C-alpha positions as CSV (number, residue, x, y, z in Angstrom):
1,X,-1.0,-13.6,6.0
2,X,-0.4,-16.2,3.4
3,X,-0.1,-17.1,-0.5
4,X,-3.1,-18.8,-2.1
5,X,-3.3,-20.8,-5.3
6,X,-6.2,-22.3,-6.9
7,X,-7.5,-24.1,-10.1
8,X,-11.1,-24.4,-11.7
9,X,-11.8,-26.9,-14.3
10,X,-14.4,-26.1,-16.4
11,X,-14.3,-30.0,-17.9
12,X,-14.6,-32.0,-14.4
13,X,-10.9,-33.5,-14.6
14,X,-9.3,-31.5,-11.7
15,X,-6.7,-34.2,-11.2
16,X,-5.4,-33.9,-14.9
17,X,-4.9,-30.6,-15.0
18,X,-3.6,-29.8,-11.4
19,X,-1.2,-32.4,-12.7
20,X,0.0,-31.2,-16.2
21,X,0.3,-27.6,-14.7
22,X,1.8,-28.6,-11.6
23,X,-0.4,-27.6,-8.9
24,X,2.0,-28.7,-5.9
25,X,4.6,-26.3,-7.8
26,X,2.6,-23.3,-8.2
27,X,2.1,-23.9,-4.3
28,X,5.6,-24.2,-4.0
29,X,6.9,-21.0,-5.2
30,X,4.8,-19.4,-3.2
31,X,6.4,-20.8,-0.1
32,X,8.0,-17.6,1.0
33,X,4.7,-16.2,1.9
34,X,3.7,-18.6,4.1
35,X,6.6,-20.5,6.1
36,X,4.6,-21.6,8.4
37,X,2.1,-24.2,7.2
38,X,1.0,-25.6,3.9
39,X,-2.3,-27.1,2.8
40,X,-4.3,-28.0,0.0
41,X,-7.5,-29.8,-0.9
42,X,-9.0,-31.2,-4.1
43,X,-13.3,-30.5,-4.3
44,X,-14.9,-33.1,-6.6
45,X,-14.0,-32.8,-10.2
46,X,-13.7,-29.2,-10.7
47,X,-11.6,-27.8,-8.2
48,X,-8.2,-27.3,-6.0
49,X,-7.1,-25.1,-3.4
50,X,-3.6,-24.6,-2.0
51,X,-2.3,-22.3,0.8
52,X,0.9,-21.4,2.1
53,X,0.4,-19.8,5.7
54,X,2.2,-17.1,7.3
55,X,0.7,-17.7,11.3
56,X,-0.9,-14.6,12.7
57,X,-3.9,-15.0,14.3
58,X,-5.3,-18.0,16.0
59,X,-1.7,-19.6,15.5
60,X,-3.1,-23.2,16.6
61,X,-6.2,-23.4,14.9
62,X,-5.8,-21.2,11.5
63,X,-4.8,-24.2,9.3
64,X,-6.3,-24.1,5.9
65,X,-7.9,-24.7,3.8
66,X,-10.7,-23.9,6.1
67,X,-13.9,-26.0,6.0
68,X,-14.6,-29.4,6.1
69,X,-15.2,-30.4,2.7
70,X,-18.2,-32.3,3.3
71,X,-20.9,-32.3,0.2
72,X,-22.1,-28.9,-0.5
73,X,-19.9,-27.0,2.1
74,X,-17.5,-24.4,1.2
75,X,-13.5,-25.0,2.0
76,X,-12.1,-21.6,1.4
77,X,-8.4,-20.2,1.5
78,X,-7.8,-16.7,2.2
79,X,-4.7,-14.6,2.0
80,X,-5.1,-11.4,4.1
81,X,-6.7,-10.0,7.6
82,X,-10.2,-9.3,8.3
83,X,-10.4,-6.6,11.3
84,X,-14.1,-7.2,11.9
85,X,-14.4,-10.8,12.3
86,X,-15.2,-10.1,16.5
87,X,-18.0,-8.3,15.1
88,X,-19.3,-10.8,12.4
89,X,-18.9,-13.1,15.4
90,X,-21.3,-11.9,17.0
91,X,-24.0,-10.8,14.1
92,X,-23.8,-14.7,12.8
93,X,-24.3,-17.9,13.7
94,X,-21.4,-19.7,15.7
95,X,-21.2,-23.0,13.7
96,X,-21.0,-21.2,10.7
97,X,-17.3,-19.8,11.2
98,X,-15.8,-23.9,12.3
99,X,-12.2,-21.4,13.5
100,X,-11.2,-18.9,15.5
101,X,-9.3,-17.5,12.7
102,X,-10.0,-14.3,11.5
103,X,-10.5,-15.6,7.8
104,X,-13.4,-18.0,9.6
105,X,-15.5,-14.9,8.9
106,X,-15.1,-15.1,5.2
107,X,-15.9,-18.7,5.3
108,X,-19.0,-18.0,7.7
109,X,-20.5,-15.4,5.2
110,X,-20.3,-17.9,2.6
111,X,-22.1,-20.4,4.4
112,X,-24.9,-17.9,5.5
113,X,-25.3,-15.3,2.6
114,X,-23.2,-16.4,-0.4
115,X,-20.7,-14.6,-2.4
116,X,-22.5,-11.1,-2.0
117,X,-22.0,-11.5,1.6
118,X,-18.3,-11.0,1.3
119,X,-19.0,-7.1,0.8
120,X,-19.4,-7.2,4.9
121,X,-15.6,-8.0,5.4
122,X,-13.5,-5.0,6.4
123,X,-9.9,-5.7,6.1
124,X,-7.2,-6.7,3.3
125,X,-8.0,-10.1,1.8
126,X,-8.1,-12.3,-1.5
127,X,-9.8,-15.8,-1.5
128,X,-10.7,-18.5,-3.5
129,X,-13.9,-21.2,-2.2
130,X,-14.9,-23.9,-3.8
131,X,-17.3,-27.0,-3.2
132,X,-17.6,-30.8,-4.0
133,X,-20.7,-30.1,-6.1
134,X,-18.7,-27.5,-8.3
135,X,-19.7,-24.2,-7.1
136,X,-16.4,-21.6,-6.6
137,X,-15.7,-18.1,-6.2
138,X,-12.7,-16.3,-6.4
139,X,-13.1,-12.1,-4.8
140,X,-10.6,-9.1,-3.5
141,X,-10.8,-6.8,-1.6
142,X,-12.2,-3.4,-2.8
143,X,-9.1,-1.5,-2.3
144,X,-6.6,-4.3,-3.5
145,X,-4.6,-4.3,-0.7
146,X,-3.7,-8.2,-1.1
147,X,-2.5,-9.4,-4.5
148,X,-4.5,-11.7,-6.6
149,X,-3.9,-12.6,-10.1
150,X,-5.5,-15.3,-12.6
151,X,-5.1,-16.7,-15.9
152,X,-7.8,-18.2,-18.1
153,X,-7.4,-20.9,-20.8
154,X,-10.0,-22.3,-22.8
155,X,-10.6,-25.3,-20.3
156,X,-9.8,-24.0,-16.6
157,X,-8.8,-20.6,-14.7
158,X,-5.8,-20.6,-12.8
159,X,-5.5,-18.3,-9.4
160,X,-2.3,-17.1,-7.3
161,X,-0.9,-14.2,-5.4
162,X,1.9,-13.9,-7.2
163,X,2.9,-14.5,-11.0
164,X,5.9,-16.4,-10.6
165,X,3.3,-19.2,-9.1
166,X,1.7,-19.4,-12.4
167,X,2.8,-22.7,-14.6
168,X,4.8,-21.7,-17.3
169,X,2.2,-22.5,-20.1
170,X,0.0,-19.9,-19.0
171,X,2.2,-17.2,-17.1
172,X,1.6,-15.3,-21.0
173,X,-2.4,-15.2,-20.2
174,X,-1.9,-13.9,-16.3
175,X,-3.1,-10.6,-15.5
176,X,-4.5,-8.7,-12.3
177,X,-7.8,-9.9,-10.7
178,X,-9.8,-6.5,-10.6
179,X,-10.3,-5.4,-6.4
180,X,-14.0,-5.1,-5.7
181,X,-14.7,-7.7,-7.7
182,X,-15.8,-11.5,-7.5
183,X,-15.8,-14.4,-10.0
184,X,-18.0,-17.3,-10.1
185,X,-18.0,-19.8,-13.3
186,X,-21.6,-19.1,-13.7
187,X,-22.0,-15.6,-13.2
188,X,-18.6,-14.2,-14.1
189,X,-16.7,-11.3,-13.1
190,X,-18.9,-9.0,-11.1
191,X,-18.2,-6.2,-9.0
192,X,-19.3,-6.0,-5.4
193,X,-17.7,-3.1,-3.8
194,X,-15.3,0.2,-4.5
195,X,-12.4,1.4,-3.2
196,X,-13.9,4.6,-2.3
197,X,-17.2,4.0,-0.4
198,X,-20.3,5.9,-0.9
199,X,-20.9,8.7,1.0
200,X,-23.0,8.4,4.1
201,X,-25.4,11.4,5.2
202,X,-23.3,11.3,8.9
203,X,-20.5,12.9,6.7
204,X,-21.9,16.0,5.5
205,X,-19.4,19.0,7.2
206,X,-21.8,21.6,6.6
207,X,-21.4,24.2,9.2
208,X,-19.0,21.8,11.3
209,X,-16.0,23.9,13.1
210,X,-12.3,23.5,11.7
211,X,-11.6,21.5,15.0
212,X,-15.1,19.2,15.1
213,X,-13.5,17.9,11.9
214,X,-10.0,17.4,12.8
215,X,-11.3,16.1,16.1
216,X,-13.4,12.9,13.6
217,X,-10.2,12.7,11.0
218,X,-8.0,11.7,14.6
219,X,-10.8,9.4,15.5
220,X,-10.9,7.5,12.4
221,X,-7.4,7.2,11.8
222,X,-6.3,6.2,15.2
223,X,-9.4,3.7,15.4
224,X,-7.9,1.8,12.4
225,X,-4.5,1.9,13.8
226,X,-5.8,-0.2,16.8
227,X,-8.0,-2.3,14.7
228,X,-4.8,-3.5,12.6
229,X,-2.6,-4.2,16.0
230,X,-5.4,-7.4,16.0
231,X,-3.0,-10.3,15.9
232,X,-1.4,-13.2,18.5
233,X,1.9,-11.9,17.4
234,X,4.6,-8.9,18.1
235,X,3.1,-6.3,15.5
236,X,6.0,-3.2,14.8
237,X,5.8,-0.1,12.4
238,X,8.0,1.0,9.5
239,X,9.3,4.5,10.8
240,X,10.2,6.6,7.6
241,X,10.9,9.6,9.3
242,X,7.7,11.3,8.0
243,X,4.2,12.0,8.7
244,X,2.2,9.4,7.9
245,X,4.2,6.4,9.7
246,X,5.2,9.1,12.5
247,X,1.4,9.0,13.1
248,X,0.7,5.5,13.0
249,X,3.6,4.7,15.3
250,X,2.2,7.2,17.9
251,X,-1.0,5.6,18.0
252,X,0.6,2.0,17.7
253,X,2.9,3.0,21.0
254,X,0.5,4.6,22.9
255,X,-2.1,1.5,22.3
256,X,1.1,-1.0,23.5
257,X,2.0,1.1,26.3
258,X,-1.8,0.6,27.3
259,X,-1.3,-3.0,27.2
260,X,2.0,-2.9,29.0
261,X,4.2,-3.8,25.9
262,X,6.7,-1.9,24.1
263,X,6.2,-1.1,20.6
264,X,9.0,-1.9,17.9
265,X,9.8,0.1,15.3
266,X,12.5,-0.3,11.9
267,X,14.1,2.5,10.0
268,X,16.4,2.1,6.9
269,X,18.2,4.9,5.1
270,X,22.0,5.6,4.5
271,X,24.2,6.6,7.1
272,X,23.0,10.4,8.3
273,X,20.2,10.7,6.0
274,X,17.3,12.9,6.7
275,X,15.0,10.0,6.9
276,X,16.8,7.6,9.1
277,X,17.4,10.8,11.6
278,X,14.2,11.9,11.9
279,X,13.2,8.1,12.3
280,X,15.7,8.4,15.3
281,X,14.2,11.2,16.9
282,X,10.6,10.2,16.6
283,X,11.3,6.9,18.2
284,X,12.8,8.5,21.1
285,X,9.9,10.7,21.7
286,X,7.7,7.4,21.3
287,X,9.9,5.2,23.4
288,X,9.4,2.5,21.4
289,X,12.1,-0.2,21.0
290,X,14.0,1.0,17.5
291,X,16.1,-0.5,15.1
292,X,17.9,0.7,11.5
293,X,19.5,-1.0,8.5
294,X,21.9,1.0,6.7
295,X,21.6,1.2,3.3
296,X,25.1,0.1,1.6
297,X,25.7,0.4,-2.3
298,X,27.3,-2.7,-2.7
299,X,24.8,-4.6,-1.3
300,X,22.0,-2.8,-3.1
301,X,23.4,-3.3,-6.3
302,X,23.9,-7.0,-5.6
303,X,20.4,-7.1,-4.3
304,X,19.0,-5.2,-7.6
305,X,17.7,-8.4,-9.7
306,X,15.9,-10.3,-7.1
307,X,14.6,-7.2,-5.8
308,X,13.0,-6.7,-9.4
309,X,11.8,-10.4,-9.6
310,X,10.6,-10.3,-5.9
311,X,8.1,-6.6,-6.7
312,X,7.3,-7.9,-10.2
313,X,8.0,-4.9,-11.5
314,X,10.1,-2.6,-13.4
315,X,9.1,0.5,-13.0
316,X,11.8,2.8,-11.6
317,X,10.3,4.8,-9.0
318,X,8.6,1.8,-8.0
319,X,12.0,-0.5,-7.4
320,X,14.1,2.8,-6.2
321,X,11.7,2.6,-3.2
322,X,11.4,-1.1,-3.1
323,X,15.2,-1.3,-2.5
324,X,15.4,0.2,0.8
325,X,12.5,-1.6,1.7
326,X,14.0,-5.0,0.9
327,X,16.7,-4.2,3.5
328,X,14.3,-2.8,6.0
329,X,12.0,-6.2,5.7
330,X,14.7,-8.5,6.1
331,X,15.5,-6.7,9.4
332,X,12.1,-6.3,10.9
333,X,11.3,-10.2,9.6
334,X,14.2,-11.1,12.6
335,X,12.1,-9.6,15.2
336,X,8.2,-9.2,14.3
337,X,6.0,-11.0,12.0
338,X,3.8,-7.8,11.0
339,X,4.3,-4.5,10.4
340,X,2.2,-1.3,9.7
341,X,3.1,1.4,7.6
342,X,2.0,4.4,6.4
343,X,0.7,3.7,2.6
344,X,-1.9,5.8,1.1
345,X,-2.0,8.8,3.8
346,X,-0.5,10.9,1.0
347,X,-3.2,9.8,-1.8
348,X,-6.2,10.3,0.6
349,X,-5.2,13.8,2.1
350,X,-2.9,15.7,-0.8
351,X,0.7,14.8,0.4
352,X,1.9,15.0,-3.6
353,X,3.2,18.7,-4.8
354,X,2.3,17.5,-8.0
355,X,-1.7,17.5,-6.7
356,X,-1.6,21.4,-6.2
357,X,0.6,22.6,-9.4
358,X,-1.4,20.5,-11.3
359,X,-4.9,19.9,-9.9
360,X,-5.5,23.6,-8.0
361,X,-8.9,23.2,-8.6
362,X,-10.7,21.6,-5.6
363,X,-12.9,19.6,-8.6
364,X,-10.0,18.6,-10.2
365,X,-8.1,17.7,-7.2
366,X,-10.6,15.2,-5.8
367,X,-11.2,13.7,-9.2
368,X,-7.5,13.0,-9.2
369,X,-7.3,11.7,-5.5
370,X,-9.9,9.3,-6.7
371,X,-8.0,8.2,-9.6
372,X,-4.8,7.7,-7.5
373,X,-6.6,5.6,-4.7
374,X,-8.1,3.4,-7.1
375,X,-4.9,2.7,-9.1
376,X,-2.7,2.0,-5.7
377,X,-3.5,-2.0,-6.2
378,X,-1.0,-1.9,-9.1
379,X,1.9,0.4,-7.8
380,X,2.6,1.2,-4.0
381,X,0.8,-1.8,-2.4
382,X,2.2,-4.1,-4.8
383,X,5.9,-3.1,-3.9
384,X,4.6,-3.3,-0.4
385,X,3.5,-6.3,-0.2
386,X,5.8,-8.2,-2.4
387,X,9.0,-6.4,-0.4
388,X,7.8,-7.9,2.6
389,X,6.6,-11.1,2.1
390,X,9.7,-12.1,0.5
391,X,11.1,-12.1,3.9
392,X,7.9,-13.5,5.5
393,X,6.8,-10.6,7.1
394,X,3.2,-8.8,6.9
395,X,2.7,-5.4,6.1
396,X,-1.0,-3.8,6.9
397,X,-2.0,-0.3,5.6
398,X,-4.1,1.5,8.5
399,X,-4.6,4.6,6.4
400,X,-6.2,2.4,3.4
401,X,-8.5,1.2,5.8
402,X,-12.6,1.8,3.9
403,X,-13.7,3.6,7.0
404,X,-10.9,6.1,6.6
405,X,-10.8,5.9,3.1
406,X,-14.5,7.1,3.1
407,X,-14.0,9.6,5.9
408,X,-10.8,11.5,4.0
409,X,-12.5,11.6,0.9
410,X,-15.9,13.0,2.3
411,X,-13.4,16.1,3.3
412,X,-14.3,19.2,0.7
413,X,-10.8,19.3,-0.9
414,X,-10.4,22.7,-0.1
415,X,-9.3,21.1,3.5
416,X,-6.2,19.6,1.8
417,X,-5.3,22.5,-0.2
418,X,-1.4,24.0,1.0
419,X,-1.0,26.0,3.6
420,X,0.1,29.2,3.4
421,X,4.2,28.8,3.5
422,X,3.6,25.6,1.0
423,X,2.8,23.1,3.4
424,X,0.8,19.9,2.6
425,X,-1.3,17.7,4.7
426,X,-2.3,21.0,7.0
427,X,-5.4,19.0,8.2
428,X,-3.7,15.8,8.8
429,X,-0.9,17.5,10.4
430,X,-3.5,19.6,13.0
431,X,-5.6,16.5,13.6
432,X,-2.9,14.8,15.3
433,X,-0.9,18.0,17.1
434,X,0.9,17.1,20.5
435,X,1.2,13.3,19.2
436,X,4.9,13.8,17.5
437,X,7.3,17.1,18.5
438,X,6.2,19.8,16.4
439,X,9.4,20.5,13.9
440,X,8.3,16.7,13.2
441,X,5.1,17.0,12.9
442,X,5.4,20.0,10.3
443,X,8.5,18.4,8.3
444,X,8.6,18.9,4.7
445,X,7.6,15.6,2.8
446,X,10.5,13.9,0.8
447,X,10.3,11.1,-1.2
448,X,11.3,7.9,0.4
449,X,13.9,6.7,-2.2
450,X,15.4,10.3,-1.7
451,X,15.1,10.9,2.0
452,X,16.7,7.3,3.0
453,X,19.5,7.9,0.5
454,X,18.2,5.2,-2.0
455,X,17.6,7.3,-5.2
456,X,21.4,8.6,-5.1
457,X,22.6,4.6,-4.6
458,X,20.4,3.1,-7.3
459,X,20.4,6.1,-9.7
460,X,24.0,6.0,-10.8
461,X,24.2,2.1,-11.4
462,X,22.4,1.7,-14.6
463,X,23.7,5.1,-16.1
464,X,27.3,3.4,-15.6
465,X,26.2,-0.1,-17.3
466,X,23.9,1.0,-20.0
467,X,25.0,3.1,-23.0
468,X,23.0,5.4,-24.7
469,X,23.2,3.3,-28.2
470,X,21.8,0.1,-25.8
471,X,19.0,2.5,-24.8
472,X,18.0,3.8,-28.2
473,X,18.0,0.1,-29.8
474,X,16.0,-1.3,-26.7
475,X,13.3,1.8,-27.3
476,X,13.3,0.6,-31.4
477,X,12.4,-2.9,-30.7
478,X,8.8,-4.4,-31.4
479,X,7.0,-5.1,-28.0
480,X,9.4,-3.3,-25.4
481,X,7.5,-0.4,-23.2
482,X,8.7,2.7,-24.0
483,X,11.2,2.9,-21.3
484,X,11.8,6.4,-19.8
485,X,15.6,5.9,-18.5
486,X,18.6,3.8,-19.0
487,X,17.8,2.8,-15.0
488,X,14.0,1.3,-16.1
489,X,16.2,-0.6,-19.0
490,X,18.2,-2.1,-16.6
491,X,15.0,-3.3,-14.4
492,X,13.4,-4.3,-17.4
493,X,16.3,-6.6,-18.4
494,X,15.8,-8.2,-14.8
495,X,12.4,-8.2,-15.1
496,X,12.6,-10.2,-18.2
497,X,15.4,-12.6,-17.2
498,X,13.4,-13.5,-13.9
499,X,9.9,-13.6,-15.7
500,X,10.1,-14.4,-19.1
501,X,6.6,-15.3,-19.7
502,X,4.9,-12.5,-17.9
503,X,3.7,-10.1,-20.5
504,X,4.7,-6.8,-19.2
505,X,1.3,-5.4,-19.1
506,X,0.2,-7.5,-16.6
507,X,2.4,-5.9,-14.2
508,X,2.4,-2.1,-15.0
509,X,-0.8,-0.3,-15.2
510,X,1.5,2.9,-17.1
511,X,2.2,0.2,-20.0
512,X,-1.2,-1.4,-20.4
513,X,-3.0,1.8,-20.6
514,X,-0.9,4.0,-22.6
C-alpha cells in the first residue's frame, strides 16, 4: 500500500515541467501514505514517476519504481495489493516479474501483454507506468477501491493518489480518474472492465436449493477474506459490532488460528455505545486480541478540521463516520500495518433500509444496488482509504473483491428482500450461521456513526457554532453547493481552508451530478 504521483509531458520537456510543478513536493505531500520508503524515476523526455511505500508484501525487495528503466522497458509505480499475483506467476514468464512483490504482476502483464493485460489483475490498485521512449499508461481497478486523481493541461497530465498532492497551479483541474479505465497518450481514456462482472454460465441458480446458494455465498466470501490476509506483516480487522465486520473477523480468526496465530481486532465508540459492546462480545467469542478506542467529544471536535482535510470531502454523513474511524485507525496503526473491513456488504446484499422502502420491486432493487456499487469509489471507499492511510495503515475490503461482487449480483433480487420480521441481509446471515453468536448474527443494523455514538457527538458542534443567518447566506453565495445542513456548511468551510484550489465537484459526486 502506497502513494503514487506521476507526470507525463506532451512536449518532451519533463525536466522543466517537474521543476515548475515541484514534482518532489507532490511526493512529499503523500508521505503519510508511505512512511517506509521513497523512490522516483525520470523516463526519457516525457515522464516522471514517484512512489511512497508502506511495506506490506516482499518487505526487502518491493522498492518502487519497479522495472530496470532500460530502453523499451516499462517502469511502474503502483498503489495497492494484487491478490492473484501468485497465480499469475505460474502463467507468465518468470523473467517478466523482476521482484517478489505482488505489484510486480502488473509490470509482468505490461511487459508480456501490454495495457490490455491489466484486466487480469485481481485486487485493489492504481498505477502509472512509463518507458524511456515516451509510452505511458495510467489505470485504476474496476471498483475504484484505490484512489487516483488526474489533472490535464495543454502540455502535461498529472496523476496522484490524493488531491492535496497536486501543484497549486493545477489543483483546480484535478478530478477523479474513473475506475476500470486506462489512459494512454495515443489512445486516450478507455474502459477495460466494469465494477460488476458479467455473469458467467455457472451463476445460474434456477433449480438450486436455498442451502446450495447459501453455501456458494459462504465459500465465495470466505475465500476472499482468506486472500485478503496475504501479507508479510500482521493484518487486523476493524470490528464495528455489526454483521459484516463480524463475518470478516470470524473467517480471518479461524485462518489465523490454523496458522498458530491470534488475530488482532479493533473497535471504536463512546463508552457503552451499542457498537462497542457488540464488538467486544464478538471478539470474546472469536478469541481475538481486542483493543478499543474511546470516542471523546473534545478530541473529536479538535480533530474535525484534520479529518475533513484528510478525507478530502465535506459530505456530512461521510465525515460522521470518518471521525470515529480516524481514532480507530490511530489505534490500529500502533499494532498492525493492514486491516480488513466490512465495507461493501450492505451494497451487495441490500443492507440499507431505504433499498426496501424505495426499491421494493426486484428489478428496481437490482438497479439500485448496481448504482450504489458503482458509486462507492467516490464516497465510502474514499473515506475508508484516506482515514486509514493518514495513519500509515492499509484498509482492505474483502466484500468488494470482484468475484464476490459477481456472485452477489448473480443472486435473484428476491433473496435480498427483508425477512418477515423486517430484518435485512437474511441470506448472508444464514450463509454464516454458527460463525457468530445467534443474537449477534441477527443483530439489527445501525449506521456506524449512530451505533458508535459519533453522530450524537458531532451533530451538535456546528449547530452551536453557525447561525441560521450564516447558513442562509452561504446558500445564497454563487458557487457554493446546496449544503443540506449547518453541519455540512462547517465541513465545507474546513474543506475550503484545507484545499482552497480544489473544485468541490471533484470531490462529491452528489454535487457534480446535481
